[in-house]
MARBA-3410 file (N, C-alpha, C, O; in Angstrom, 1 decimal):
244
26.5,-65.8,-6.6,25.4,-65.7,-5.6,25.8,-64.7,-4.5,24.9,-64.0,-4.0 ~ 27.0,-64.7,-4.1,27.4,-63.8,-3.1,27.3,-62.4,-3.6,26.9,-61.5,-2.8 ~ 27.7,-62.1,-4.8,27.6,-60.8,-5.4,26.2,-60.4,-5.4,25.8,-59.2,-5.2 ~ 25.3,-61.3,-5.8,23.9,-61.0,-5.9,23.3,-60.6,-4.5,22.6,-59.6,-4.4 ~ 23.6,-61.3,-3.5,23.2,-61.0,-2.1,23.7,-59.6,-1.7,23.0,-58.9,-1.0
25.0,-59.4,-2.0,25.6,-58.1,-1.6,24.9,-56.9,-2.3,24.7,-55.9,-1.7 ~ 24.6,-57.1,-3.6,23.9,-56.0,-4.3,22.5,-55.8,-3.7,22.1,-54.6,-3.6 ~ 21.8,-56.8,-3.3,20.5,-56.7,-2.6,20.6,-55.9,-1.3,19.8,-55.1,-1.0 ~ 21.6,-56.3,-0.5,21.8,-55.6,0.7,22.1,-54.1,0.5,21.6,-53.2,1.2 ~ 22.9,-53.8,-0.5,23.3,-52.4,-0.8,22.0,-51.6,-1.2,21.8,-50.5,-0.8
21.2,-52.3,-2.0,19.9,-51.6,-2.5,19.0,-51.4,-1.3,18.4,-50.3,-1.2 ~ 18.9,-52.3,-0.4,18.0,-52.1,0.8,18.6,-51.0,1.7,17.8,-50.2,2.2 ~ 19.9,-50.9,1.9,20.5,-49.8,2.7,20.2,-48.5,2.0,19.9,-47.5,2.7 ~ 20.3,-48.4,0.7,20.1,-47.2,-0.1,18.6,-46.7,0.1,18.4,-45.6,0.3 ~ 17.7,-47.7,0.0,16.3,-47.4,0.2,16.0,-46.8,1.6,15.2,-45.9,1.8
16.6,-47.4,2.6,16.4,-47.0,4.0,16.9,-45.6,4.2,16.3,-44.7,4.8 ~ 18.1,-45.3,3.6,18.7,-44.0,3.7,17.8,-42.9,3.0,17.6,-41.8,3.5 ~ 17.3,-43.3,1.8,16.4,-42.3,1.1,15.1,-42.1,1.9,14.6,-41.0,2.0 ~ 14.6,-43.1,2.6,13.4,-43.0,3.4,13.6,-42.0,4.6,12.8,-41.2,4.9 ~ 14.8,-42.2,5.2,15.2,-41.4,6.4,15.3,-39.9,5.9,14.9,-39.0,6.6
15.9,-39.7,4.7,16.1,-38.4,4.2,14.8,-37.7,3.9,14.6,-36.6,4.2 ~ 13.8,-38.5,3.3,12.5,-38.0,3.1,11.8,-37.6,4.3,11.1,-36.6,4.4 ~ 11.9,-38.4,5.4,11.3,-38.1,6.7,11.8,-36.8,7.3,11.1,-36.2,8.0 ~ 13.1,-36.5,7.0,13.7,-35.3,7.6,13.3,-34.1,6.8,13.1,-33.0,7.4 ~ 13.1,-34.3,5.5,12.8,-33.1,4.6,11.4,-32.7,4.7,11.1,-31.5,4.8
10.5,-33.7,4.8,9.0,-33.4,4.7,8.6,-32.5,5.9,7.8,-31.6,5.7 ~ 9.0,-32.8,7.2,8.6,-31.9,8.2,9.0,-30.5,8.0,8.3,-29.6,8.4 ~ 10.2,-30.3,7.5,10.7,-28.9,7.2,9.8,-28.2,6.2,9.5,-27.1,6.3 ~ 9.4,-29.0,5.1,8.6,-28.4,4.1,7.2,-28.1,4.7,6.6,-27.1,4.3 ~ 6.7,-29.0,5.5,5.4,-28.8,6.1,5.4,-27.5,7.0,4.5,-26.8,7.0
6.5,-27.4,7.8,6.6,-26.2,8.6,6.7,-24.9,7.8,6.0,-23.9,8.2 ~ 7.4,-25.0,6.7,7.5,-23.8,5.9,6.2,-23.5,5.2,5.8,-22.3,5.0 ~ 5.4,-24.5,4.9,4.1,-24.3,4.2,3.1,-23.6,5.2,2.2,-22.9,4.7 ~ 3.3,-23.9,6.5,2.3,-23.3,7.5,3.0,-22.1,8.2,2.6,-21.8,9.3 ~ 4.0,-21.5,7.7,4.6,-20.4,8.3,3.6,-19.3,8.4,2.8,-19.0,7.5
3.6,-18.6,9.6,2.6,-17.6,9.8,2.7,-16.4,8.9,3.9,-16.0,8.5 ~ 1.6,-15.8,8.4,1.7,-14.6,7.5,2.2,-13.4,8.3,2.2,-13.4,9.5 ~ 2.7,-12.4,7.6,3.2,-11.2,8.3,2.0,-10.5,9.0,0.9,-10.6,8.5 ~ 2.3,-9.8,10.0,1.3,-9.0,10.8,0.7,-7.9,9.9,1.4,-7.4,9.1 ~ -0.5,-7.6,10.2,-1.2,-6.5,9.5,-0.6,-5.2,9.9,-0.2,-5.0,11.1
-0.5,-4.2,9.0,0.0,-2.9,9.4,-0.8,-2.2,10.4,-2.0,-2.6,10.6 ~ -0.2,-1.3,11.2,-1.0,-0.7,12.3,-2.2,0.0,11.9,-3.2,0.0,12.5 ~ -2.1,0.7,10.7,-3.2,1.5,10.3,-4.4,0.6,9.8,-5.6,1.0,10.0 ~ -4.1,-0.6,9.3,-5.2,-1.5,8.9,-5.9,-2.0,10.2,-7.1,-2.2,10.2 ~ -5.1,-2.3,11.2,-5.7,-2.8,12.5,-6.5,-1.7,13.1,-7.6,-2.0,13.7
-6.1,-0.5,13.0,-6.9,0.6,13.5,-8.2,0.8,12.8,-9.3,1.0,13.5 ~ -8.2,0.6,11.5,-9.5,0.7,10.7,-10.3,-0.5,11.1,-11.6,-0.4,11.2 ~ -9.7,-1.7,11.3,-10.5,-2.9,11.6,-11.1,-2.7,13.0,-12.3,-3.2,13.2 ~ -10.4,-2.1,13.9,-10.9,-1.9,15.3,-12.2,-0.9,15.2,-13.1,-1.2,15.9 ~ -12.1,0.1,14.3,-13.3,1.0,14.2,-14.5,0.2,13.6,-15.6,0.5,14.0
-14.2,-0.8,12.7,-15.3,-1.6,12.2,-16.0,-2.4,13.2,-17.2,-2.7,13.1 ~ -15.2,-2.8,14.3,-15.7,-3.7,15.3,-16.6,-2.9,16.3,-17.4,-3.5,17.0 ~ -16.4,-1.6,16.4,-17.0,-0.8,17.4,-18.6,-0.9,17.2,-19.1,-0.7,16.1 ~ -19.2,-1.2,18.3,-20.7,-1.3,18.3,-21.3,-2.7,18.0,-22.5,-2.9,18.2 ~ -20.4,-3.7,17.7,-20.9,-5.0,17.4,-21.0,-5.8,18.8,-20.3,-5.5,19.7
-21.9,-6.7,18.8,-22.1,-7.5,20.1,-21.0,-8.6,20.1,-20.2,-8.7,19.1 ~ -20.9,-9.3,21.2,-19.7,-10.2,21.4,-19.6,-11.3,20.3,-18.6,-11.5,19.8 ~ -20.7,-12.0,20.0,-20.6,-13.1,19.0,-20.2,-12.5,17.6,-19.3,-13.2,17.0 ~ -20.7,-11.4,17.2,-20.3,-10.9,15.9,-18.9,-10.4,15.9,-18.2,-10.5,14.9 ~ -18.5,-9.8,17.0,-17.1,-9.3,17.2,-16.1,-10.5,17.1,-15.1,-10.4,16.4
-16.4,-11.6,17.7,-15.6,-12.8,17.7,-15.5,-13.3,16.3,-14.4,-13.7,15.8 ~ -16.6,-13.4,15.6,-16.7,-13.9,14.2,-15.8,-13.0,13.3,-15.0,-13.6,12.5 ~ -15.9,-11.7,13.4,-15.1,-10.8,12.5,-13.6,-11.0,12.8,-12.8,-11.0,11.9 ~ -13.2,-11.1,14.1,-11.8,-11.3,14.4,-11.3,-12.6,13.9,-10.2,-12.7,13.3 ~ -12.1,-13.7,14.0,-11.6,-15.0,13.6,-11.6,-15.1,12.0,-10.7,-15.7,11.5
-12.5,-14.3,11.4,-12.6,-14.4,9.9,-11.7,-13.3,9.2,-11.7,-13.2,8.0 ~ -10.8,-12.7,10.0,-9.9,-11.6,9.5,-8.6,-12.3,9.1,-7.8,-12.6,10.1 ~ -8.3,-12.5,7.9,-7.0,-13.2,7.5,-5.7,-12.7,8.1,-4.9,-13.5,8.4 ~ -5.5,-11.4,8.2,-4.2,-10.9,8.8,-4.0,-11.4,10.2,-2.8,-11.3,10.7 ~ -5.0,-11.9,10.9,-4.8,-12.4,12.3,-4.7,-13.9,12.4,-4.8,-14.5,13.5
-4.6,-14.6,11.2,-4.6,-16.0,11.2,-3.3,-16.6,12.0,-3.3,-17.7,12.4 ~ -2.3,-15.7,12.2,-1.1,-16.2,12.9,-1.4,-16.3,14.4,-0.6,-17.0,15.1 ~ -2.5,-15.8,14.9,-2.8,-15.9,16.3,-4.2,-16.5,16.6,-4.4,-17.1,17.6 ~ -5.2,-16.2,15.7,-6.5,-16.8,15.9,-7.1,-17.1,14.5,-7.0,-16.3,13.6 ~ -7.8,-18.2,14.4,-8.3,-18.6,13.1,-9.4,-19.6,13.2,-9.7,-20.1,14.3
-10.0,-20.0,12.1,-11.0,-21.1,12.1,-10.3,-22.4,12.2,-9.2,-22.6,11.8 ~ -11.0,-23.4,12.8,-10.4,-24.8,12.7,-10.6,-25.3,11.3,-11.3,-24.7,10.5 ~ -10.1,-26.5,11.1,-10.1,-27.1,9.7,-11.6,-27.3,9.2,-11.8,-27.0,8.0 ~ -12.5,-27.7,10.1,-13.9,-27.9,9.7,-14.7,-26.6,9.6,-15.8,-26.7,9.0 ~ -14.2,-25.5,10.1,-14.9,-24.3,10.1,-16.1,-24.3,11.1,-17.1,-23.6,11.0
-16.0,-25.1,12.2,-17.0,-25.2,13.2,-16.6,-24.6,14.5,-17.3,-24.6,15.5 ~ -15.5,-23.9,14.5,-15.0,-23.3,15.8,-13.7,-22.5,15.5,-13.2,-22.4,14.4 ~ -13.2,-21.9,16.6,-12.0,-21.1,16.5,-10.9,-21.7,17.2,-11.1,-22.5,18.2 ~ -9.7,-21.4,16.8,-8.4,-21.8,17.4,-7.6,-20.7,17.7,-7.3,-19.8,16.9 ~ -7.1,-20.6,19.0,-6.1,-19.6,19.4,-4.8,-20.2,19.2,-4.3,-21.1,20.0
-4.1,-19.8,18.1,-2.8,-20.5,17.7,-1.6,-20.1,18.6,-0.9,-20.9,19.1 ~ -1.5,-18.8,18.8,-0.4,-18.2,19.6,-0.9,-17.4,20.8,-1.5,-16.4,20.6 ~ -0.7,-17.9,22.0,-1.2,-17.2,23.2,-0.6,-15.8,23.3,-1.3,-14.8,23.5 ~ 0.7,-15.7,23.0,1.4,-14.4,23.2,0.9,-13.4,22.2,0.5,-12.2,22.6 ~ 0.8,-13.8,20.9,0.3,-12.8,19.9,-1.2,-12.5,20.1,-1.6,-11.4,19.9
-2.0,-13.5,20.6,-3.4,-13.3,20.8,-3.6,-12.2,21.9,-4.4,-11.3,21.8 ~ -2.8,-12.4,23.0,-3.0,-11.5,24.1,-2.5,-10.1,23.7,-3.0,-9.1,24.2 ~ -1.5,-10.0,22.8,-1.0,-8.7,22.4,-1.9,-8.0,21.5,-1.9,-6.7,21.5 ~ -2.6,-8.7,20.6,-3.3,-8.0,19.5,-4.8,-8.3,19.6,-5.6,-7.3,19.8 ~ -5.2,-9.5,19.5,-6.7,-9.9,19.3,-7.5,-9.6,20.6,-8.7,-9.3,20.5
-6.9,-9.8,21.8,-7.6,-9.7,23.0,-8.2,-8.3,23.2,-9.3,-8.1,23.6 ~ -7.4,-7.3,22.8,-7.9,-5.9,22.8,-9.0,-5.6,21.8,-9.9,-4.9,22.1 ~ -8.9,-6.3,20.6,-9.9,-6.1,19.6,-11.3,-6.6,20.1,-12.3,-6.1,19.7 ~ -11.2,-7.7,21.0,-12.5,-8.2,21.5,-13.0,-7.5,22.8,-13.9,-7.9,23.4 ~ -12.3,-6.4,23.1,-12.7,-5.6,24.3,-12.6,-6.4,25.6,-13.5,-6.3,26.4
-11.6,-7.2,25.7,-11.4,-8.0,26.9,-10.1,-7.6,27.6,-9.1,-7.5,26.9 ~ -10.2,-7.5,28.9,-9.0,-7.1,29.6,-8.0,-8.2,30.0,-6.8,-7.9,30.2 ~ -8.5,-9.4,30.0,-7.6,-10.6,30.3,-8.2,-11.8,29.6,-9.3,-11.8,29.1 ~ -7.4,-12.9,29.6,-7.8,-14.1,29.0,-8.9,-14.8,29.8,-9.8,-15.4,29.2 ~ -8.8,-14.6,31.1,-9.9,-15.2,32.0,-11.2,-14.6,31.7,-12.3,-15.3,31.7
-11.2,-13.3,31.5,-12.5,-12.6,31.2,-13.1,-13.0,29.9,-14.3,-13.2,29.7 ~ -12.2,-13.3,28.9,-12.6,-13.8,27.6,-13.2,-15.2,27.8,-14.3,-15.5,27.2 ~ -12.6,-16.0,28.6,-13.1,-17.4,28.9,-14.5,-17.3,29.5,-15.4,-18.1,29.1 ~ -14.7,-16.4,30.4,-16.1,-16.3,31.0,-17.1,-15.8,30.0,-18.2,-16.2,30.1 ~ -16.7,-14.9,29.1,-17.6,-14.5,28.0,-18.0,-15.6,27.1,-19.1,-15.8,26.7
-17.0,-16.5,26.8,-17.3,-17.7,26.0,-18.3,-18.5,26.7,-19.3,-19.0,26.0 ~ -18.1,-18.8,27.9,-19.0,-19.6,28.7,-20.4,-19.0,28.7,-21.4,-19.7,28.6 ~ -20.5,-17.7,28.9,-21.8,-17.0,29.0,-22.6,-17.0,27.7,-23.8,-17.0,27.8 ~ -21.9,-17.1,26.6,-22.5,-17.2,25.3,-22.6,-18.6,24.7,-23.0,-18.7,23.5 ~ -22.3,-19.6,25.5,-22.5,-21.0,25.0,-21.4,-21.6,24.3,-21.6,-22.6,23.6
-20.2,-20.9,24.3,-19.0,-21.5,23.7,-18.4,-22.5,24.7,-18.3,-22.3,25.9 ~ -18.0,-23.7,24.1,-17.3,-24.7,24.9,-16.0,-25.0,24.4,-15.7,-24.9,23.2 ~ -15.1,-25.5,25.3,-13.7,-25.8,24.9,-13.6,-27.2,24.3,-14.2,-28.1,24.9 ~ -13.0,-27.4,23.2,-12.8,-28.7,22.6,-11.6,-29.4,23.2,-10.4,-29.1,22.8 ~ -11.8,-30.2,24.2,-10.6,-30.8,24.9,-9.9,-31.9,24.1,-8.8,-32.3,24.4
-10.6,-32.4,23.0,-10.0,-33.5,22.2,-9.1,-32.9,21.1,-8.4,-33.7,20.4 ~ -9.1,-31.6,20.9,-8.3,-31.0,19.8,-6.9,-30.9,20.2,-6.5,-30.8,21.4 ~ -6.0,-31.0,19.2,-4.6,-30.8,19.4,-4.2,-29.4,19.8,-3.2,-29.1,20.4 ~ -5.1,-28.5,19.3,-4.9,-27.1,19.7,-5.2,-26.8,21.2,-6.3,-27.3,21.6 ~ -4.4,-26.1,21.9,-4.6,-25.9,23.3,-5.9,-25.2,23.6,-6.6,-25.5,24.6
-6.2,-24.2,22.8,-7.4,-23.3,23.0,-8.3,-23.4,21.7,-8.1,-22.6,20.8 ~ -9.2,-24.3,21.7,-10.2,-24.4,20.6,-11.6,-24.4,21.2,-11.9,-25.1,22.1 ~ -12.4,-23.5,20.6,-13.7,-23.3,21.1,-14.8,-23.4,20.0,-14.5,-23.0,18.9 ~ -15.9,-24.0,20.3,-17.0,-24.0,19.4,-18.3,-23.8,20.1,-18.3,-23.9,21.4 ~ -19.4,-23.4,19.4,-20.6,-23.2,20.1,-21.4,-24.5,20.4,-21.4,-25.4,19.5
-21.9,-24.6,21.5,-22.6,-25.8,22.0,-23.8,-26.2,21.1,-24.1,-27.4,21.0 ~ -24.4,-25.3,20.4,-25.5,-25.6,19.6,-25.2,-25.5,18.1,-26.1,-25.6,17.2 ~ -23.9,-25.3,17.8,-23.5,-25.2,16.4,-23.9,-23.9,15.6,-24.1,-24.0,14.4 ~ -24.0,-22.8,16.4,-24.4,-21.6,15.7,-23.2,-20.7,15.3,-23.3,-19.7,14.6 ~ -22.0,-21.1,15.6,-20.8,-20.4,15.2,-20.0,-21.2,14.1,-19.2,-22.0,14.4
-20.3,-20.8,12.9,-19.8,-21.6,11.7,-19.3,-20.6,10.7,-19.8,-19.5,10.5 ~ -18.2,-21.1,10.0,-17.6,-20.3,9.0,-18.6,-20.1,7.8,-19.2,-21.1,7.4 ~ -18.7,-18.9,7.2,-19.5,-18.6,6.1,-21.0,-18.7,6.4,-21.8,-18.8,5.4 ~ -21.4,-18.8,7.7,-22.8,-18.8,8.0,-23.1,-17.8,9.1,-23.5,-18.1,10.2 ~ -22.8,-16.6,8.8,-22.9,-15.5,9.7,-24.3,-15.2,10.2,-24.5,-14.7,11.3
-25.3,-15.6,9.4,-26.7,-15.4,9.8,-27.1,-16.1,11.0,-28.1,-15.8,11.7 ~ -26.4,-17.2,11.4,-26.7,-18.0,12.6,-26.3,-17.3,13.9,-26.7,-17.7,15.0 ~ -25.5,-16.3,13.8,-25.0,-15.6,15.0,-26.1,-15.0,15.8,-26.0,-14.8,17.0 ~ -27.2,-14.6,15.1,-28.3,-13.9,15.8,-29.0,-14.9,16.8,-29.7,-14.5,17.6 ~ -28.7,-16.2,16.6,-29.3,-17.2,17.5,-28.5,-17.3,18.8,-28.9,-18.0,19.8
-27.3,-16.8,18.8,-26.4,-16.9,20.0,-26.8,-15.8,21.0,-26.7,-14.6,20.7 ~ -27.3,-16.1,22.1,-27.7,-15.2,23.2,-26.9,-15.5,24.4,-26.5,-16.6,24.7 ~ -26.8,-14.4,25.2,-26.1,-14.6,26.5,-27.1,-15.4,27.4,-28.3,-15.1,27.5 ~ -26.5,-16.3,28.1,-27.3,-17.2,29.0,-27.8,-16.4,30.2,-27.1,-15.6,30.8 ~ -29.1,-16.6,30.5,-29.7,-15.8,31.7,-29.1,-16.4,33.0,-28.6,-17.5,33.1
-29.0,-15.5,34.0,-28.5,-15.9,35.3,-29.3,-17.0,35.9,-30.6,-17.0,35.8 ~ -28.7,-18.0,36.5,-29.4,-19.1,37.1,-29.8,-18.8,38.6,-29.0,-18.2,39.3 ~ -31.0,-19.3,39.0,-31.4,-19.2,40.4,-31.0,-20.4,41.1,-30.8,-21.5,40.5 ~ -30.8,-20.3,42.4,-30.3,-21.5,43.2,-31.3,-22.6,43.3,-30.9,-23.7,43.1 ~ -32.5,-22.3,43.6,-33.6,-23.3,43.7,-33.5,-24.2,44.9,-34.2,-25.2,45.0
-32.5,-23.9,45.8,-32.3,-24.8,46.9,-32.4,-24.0,48.3,-32.2,-24.6,49.3 ~ -32.9,-22.8,48.2,-33.0,-22.0,49.4,-34.5,-21.8,49.7,-35.3,-22.0,48.8 ~ -34.8,-21.3,50.9,-36.2,-21.1,51.2,-36.8,-20.1,50.3,-38.0,-20.2,50.0 ~ -36.1,-19.1,49.9,-36.6,-18.1,48.9,-36.5,-18.7,47.5,-35.8,-18.1,46.7 ~ -37.2,-19.7,47.2,-37.1,-20.4,45.9,-37.6,-19.4,44.8,-38.6,-18.7,44.9
-36.9,-19.4,43.7,-37.2,-18.5,42.6,-36.5,-17.2,42.6,-36.5,-16.4,41.6 ~ -35.9,-16.9,43.8,-35.1,-15.6,43.9,-33.6,-15.9,43.4,-33.1,-17.0,43.6 ~ -33.0,-14.8,42.9,-31.7,-14.9,42.5,-30.7,-14.7,43.7,-30.9,-13.8,44.5 ~ -29.7,-15.6,43.7,-28.7,-15.4,44.8,-27.7,-14.3,44.3,-27.1,-14.5,43.3 ~ -27.6,-13.2,45.0,-26.7,-12.1,44.5,-25.3,-12.6,44.3,-24.6,-12.1,43.4
-24.8,-13.5,45.2,-23.4,-13.9,45.1,-23.2,-14.8,43.8,-22.1,-14.9,43.3 ~ -24.3,-15.4,43.3,-24.2,-16.3,42.2,-23.8,-15.5,40.9,-23.1,-16.1,40.0 ~ -24.2,-14.3,40.8,-23.9,-13.5,39.6,-22.8,-12.5,39.7,-22.5,-11.7,38.8 ~ -22.0,-12.6,40.8,-20.9,-11.7,40.9,-19.9,-11.8,39.8,-19.4,-10.8,39.2 ~ -19.5,-13.1,39.5,-18.5,-13.3,38.5,-19.0,-12.8,37.1,-18.3,-12.3,36.3
-20.3,-13.1,36.8,-20.8,-12.6,35.5,-20.9,-11.1,35.4,-20.5,-10.6,34.4 ~ -21.3,-10.5,36.5,-21.3,-9.0,36.5,-19.9,-8.4,36.4,-19.7,-7.4,35.7 ~ -18.9,-9.1,37.0,-17.5,-8.6,36.9,-17.0,-8.8,35.5,-16.4,-7.9,35.0 ~ -17.4,-9.9,34.9,-17.0,-10.1,33.5,-17.6,-9.0,32.6,-16.9,-8.4,31.7 ~ -18.9,-8.7,32.8,-19.5,-7.7,32.0,-18.9,-6.3,32.2,-18.8,-5.6,31.3
-18.6,-6.0,33.4,-18.0,-4.7,33.8,-16.6,-4.6,33.1,-16.3,-3.6,32.6 ~ -15.8,-5.7,33.2,-14.5,-5.6,32.6,-14.6,-5.4,31.1,-13.8,-4.7,30.5 ~ -15.6,-6.1,30.5,-15.7,-6.0,29.0,-16.1,-4.6,28.6,-15.6,-4.1,27.7 ~ -17.1,-4.0,29.4,-17.5,-2.7,29.1,-16.4,-1.7,29.3,-16.3,-0.8,28.5 ~ -15.6,-1.8,30.3,-14.5,-0.9,30.6,-13.5,-1.0,29.5,-13.0,0.1,29.0
-13.1,-2.2,29.1,-12.2,-2.4,28.0,-12.7,-1.8,26.7,-11.9,-1.2,25.9 ~ -14.0,-2.1,26.4,-14.6,-1.6,25.2,-14.6,-0.1,25.2,-14.4,0.6,24.1 ~ -15.0,0.5,26.3,-15.0,2.0,26.4,-13.6,2.6,26.2,-13.5,3.6,25.5 ~ -12.6,1.9,26.7,-11.2,2.4,26.5,-10.8,2.3,25.1,-10.2,3.3,24.5 ~ -11.2,1.2,24.4,-10.9,1.1,23.0,-11.6,2.2,22.2,-11.1,2.8,21.3
-12.9,2.4,22.5,-13.7,3.4,21.8,-13.1,4.8,22.0,-13.1,5.7,21.2 ~ -12.6,5.0,23.3,-12.0,6.3,23.6,-10.8,6.6,22.8,-10.6,7.7,22.3 ~ -10.0,5.5,22.6,-8.8,5.7,21.8,-9.1,6.0,20.3,-8.5,6.8,19.7 ~ -10.2,5.3,19.9,-10.7,5.5,18.5,-11.2,7.0,18.4,-10.9,7.7,17.4 ~ -12.0,7.4,19.4,-12.5,8.8,19.3,-11.4,9.8,19.4,-11.5,10.8,18.7
-10.4,9.5,20.2,-9.3,10.5,20.2,-8.6,10.6,18.9,-8.2,11.7,18.4 ~ -8.3,9.4,18.3,-7.7,9.5,17.0,-8.6,10.2,15.9,-8.1,11.0,15.1 ~ -9.9,9.9,16.0,-10.8,10.5,15.1,-10.9,12.0,15.4,-10.9,12.8,14.4 ~ -10.9,12.4,16.6,-11.0,13.8,17.0,-9.8,14.5,16.6,-9.8,15.7,16.2 ~ -8.6,13.9,16.7,-7.4,14.5,16.2,-7.4,14.8,14.7,-7.0,15.8,14.2
-7.9,13.8,14.0,-8.1,14.0,12.5,-9.0,15.2,12.2,-8.7,16.0,11.3 ~ -10.1,15.2,12.9,-11.1,16.3,12.7,-10.5,17.6,13.1,-10.7,18.6,12.4 ~ -9.7,17.7,14.2,-9.1,18.9,14.6,-8.1,19.4,13.6,-8.0,20.6,13.3 ~ -7.3,18.4,13.0,-6.3,18.8,12.0,-7.0,19.3,10.7,-6.6,20.3,10.1 ~ -8.2,18.7,10.4,-8.9,19.2,9.3,-9.5,20.6,9.5,-9.4,21.4,8.6
-10.0,20.8,10.7,-10.6,22.1,11.0,-9.5,23.2,11.0,-9.6,24.3,10.5 ~ -8.3,22.8,11.6,-7.2,23.7,11.6,-6.7,24.1,10.2,-6.4,25.2,9.9 ~ -6.7,23.0,9.3,-6.3,23.3,7.9,-7.3,24.2,7.2,-6.9,25.1,6.5 ~ -8.6,24.0,7.5,-9.6,24.9,6.9,-9.5,26.3,7.4,-9.6,27.3,6.7 ~ -9.2,26.4,8.7,-9.0,27.8,9.3,-7.9,28.5,8.7,-7.9,29.7,8.4
-6.7,27.8,8.5,-5.6,28.4,7.9,-5.9,28.8,6.5,-5.4,29.9,6.0 ~ -6.6,28.0,5.7,-7.0,28.3,4.4,-7.9,29.6,4.3,-7.7,30.4,3.5 ~ -8.8,29.7,5.3,-9.7,30.8,5.4,-8.9,32.1,5.7,-9.2,33.2,5.2 ~ -8.0,31.9,6.6,-7.2,33.1,7.0,-6.4,33.6,5.8,-6.2,34.8,5.6 ~ -5.8,32.7,5.0,-5.1,33.0,3.8,-6.0,33.8,2.8,-5.6,34.8,2.2
-7.2,33.3,2.7,-8.1,33.9,1.8,-8.5,35.3,2.3,-8.6,36.2,1.5 ~ -8.7,35.4,3.6,-9.1,36.8,4.1,-7.9,37.7,3.9,-8.2,38.9,3.6 ~ -6.7,37.3,4.1,-5.5,38.1,3.9,-5.5,38.6,2.5,-5.2,39.8,2.2 ~ -5.7,37.6,1.5,-5.8,38.0,0.1,-6.8,39.0,-0.2,-6.6,39.9,-1.0 ~ -8.0,38.8,0.4,-9.1,39.7,0.2,-8.8,41.1,0.7,-9.1,42.1,0.1
-8.2,41.1,1.9,-7.8,42.4,2.5,-6.8,43.2,1.5,-6.9,44.4,1.3 ~ -5.9,42.4,1.0,-4.9,43.0,0.1,-5.6,43.6,-1.2,-5.3,44.6,-1.7 ~ -6.5,42.8,-1.7,-7.3,43.2,-2.9,-8.1,44.4,-2.6,-8.3,45.3,-3.4 ~ -8.7,44.4,-1.4,-9.5,45.6,-1.0,-8.7,46.8,-0.9,-9.1,47.9,-1.4 ~ -7.5,46.7,-0.3,-6.6,47.9,-0.2,-6.2,48.4,-1.6,-6.1,49.6,-1.9
-5.9,47.4,-2.5,-5.5,47.8,-3.9,-6.7,48.5,-4.6,-6.5,49.5,-5.3 ~ -7.9,48.0,-4.4,-9.1,48.6,-5.1,-9.3,50.0,-4.5,-9.7,50.9,-5.3 ~ -9.1,50.2,-3.2,-9.3,51.5,-2.6,-8.3,52.5,-3.2,-8.7,53.7,-3.5 ~ -7.1,52.1,-3.3,-6.0,52.9,-3.8,-6.3,53.3,-5.3,-6.2,54.5,-5.7 ~ -6.8,52.3,-6.1,-7.2,52.6,-7.5,-8.3,53.6,-7.5,-8.3,54.5,-8.4
-9.3,53.4,-6.7,-10.5,54.3,-6.7,-10.1,55.8,-6.3,-10.6,56.7,-6.9 ~ -9.2,55.9,-5.3,-8.7,57.2,-4.9,-8.0,57.9,-6.1,-8.1,59.1,-6.4 ~ -7.1,57.1,-6.8,-6.4,57.6,-7.9,-7.3,58.0,-9.0,-7.1,59.1,-9.7 ~ -8.3,57.2,-9.3,-9.3,57.6,-10.3,-10.1,58.9,-10.0,-10.3,59.7,-10.8 ~ -10.4,59.0,-8.7,-11.2,60.2,-8.3,-10.3,61.4,-8.4,-10.8,62.5,-8.8
-9.0,61.3,-8.0,-8.1,62.5,-8.2,-8.0,62.8,-9.6,-7.9,64.0,-10.0 ~ -7.9,61.8,-10.5,-7.8,62.1,-12.0,-9.0,62.8,-12.5,-8.9,63.8,-13.3 ~ -10.2,62.3,-12.1,-11.4,63.0,-12.5,-11.5,64.4,-12.0,-11.9,65.3,-12.8 ~ -11.2,64.6,-10.8,-11.2,66.0,-10.2,-10.2,66.9,-11.0,-10.5,68.1,-11.2 ~ -9.1,66.3,-11.3,-8.1,67.2,-12.0,-8.5,67.6,-13.4,-8.4,68.7,-13.8
-9.1,66.6,-14.1,-9.7,67.0,-15.4,-10.8,67.9,-15.4,-11.0,68.8,-16.2 ~ -11.7,67.7,-14.4,-12.8,68.7,-14.2,-12.3,70.1,-13.9,-12.9,71.1,-14.3 ~ -11.3,70.2,-13.1,-10.7,71.5,-12.8,-10.1,72.2,-14.0,-10.2,73.4,-14.1 ~ -9.5,71.4,-14.9,-9.0,72.0,-16.1,-10.1,72.5,-17.1,-9.9,73.5,-17.7 ~ -11.2,71.8,-17.1,-12.2,72.1,-18.0,-13.1,73.3,-17.5,-13.9,73.8,-18.2
-13.0,73.5,-16.3,-13.8,74.6,-15.7,-13.2,76.0,-16.1,-12.0,76.2,-15.8 ~ -14.0,76.9,-16.7,-13.5,78.2,-17.1,-13.2,79.0,-15.9,-13.9,79.1,-14.9 ~ -12.1,79.7,-15.9,-11.7,80.6,-14.8,-12.0,82.1,-15.2,-11.4,82.5,-16.2 ~ -12.8,82.8,-14.4,-13.1,84.2,-14.8,-12.1,85.1,-14.4,-12.2,86.3,-14.6
END
């Protein structure tokens, strides 16, 4: 009986040890399964930035969230009903510039202006979804329903119906920051594109100069041959001419 009880205790201890071991291994496996993908090469990001040029804010946000190489810093939530900023540092370093925003606060103001709200119940520190459900994964056609909110009037002053100039200072500042950042990004793209075009033109100019040099050489050779032929003809004509 004693041996039987001892064997049961040993079995229970062994099961507890196995359970503890499993609990230690599973989190490591889970962490490895969600390891961030490698960053996209610089030339791919440059091409992606050119693709974003000219898009409005909602479409630009959708493209950035839906771009798999950026999943390590910004991605869709599990349900596909909003976006999650996974890594603040990586997001500020890469994605913030792609969205033509100079700072995280200006991006937050843009979110608010277009009806995005922060999900305070999410485990992710920065998760945003559209208040009317127009920002959804694989439903890009709904983005056209997302519009910038019109400025609000005070409605509490004697001049009812008039806009308070101070009320829209923050919105105008956000718009100005976004435009300046976007112009800077477009300028960088134009410079890179202009450099490519300049190199192409320079290459064509060099090729044309080489062809002109070759043509000049051929022209000199043809002139020399024509002079030689003319001298030969004159020499034969002189021989055939009777001398009195």
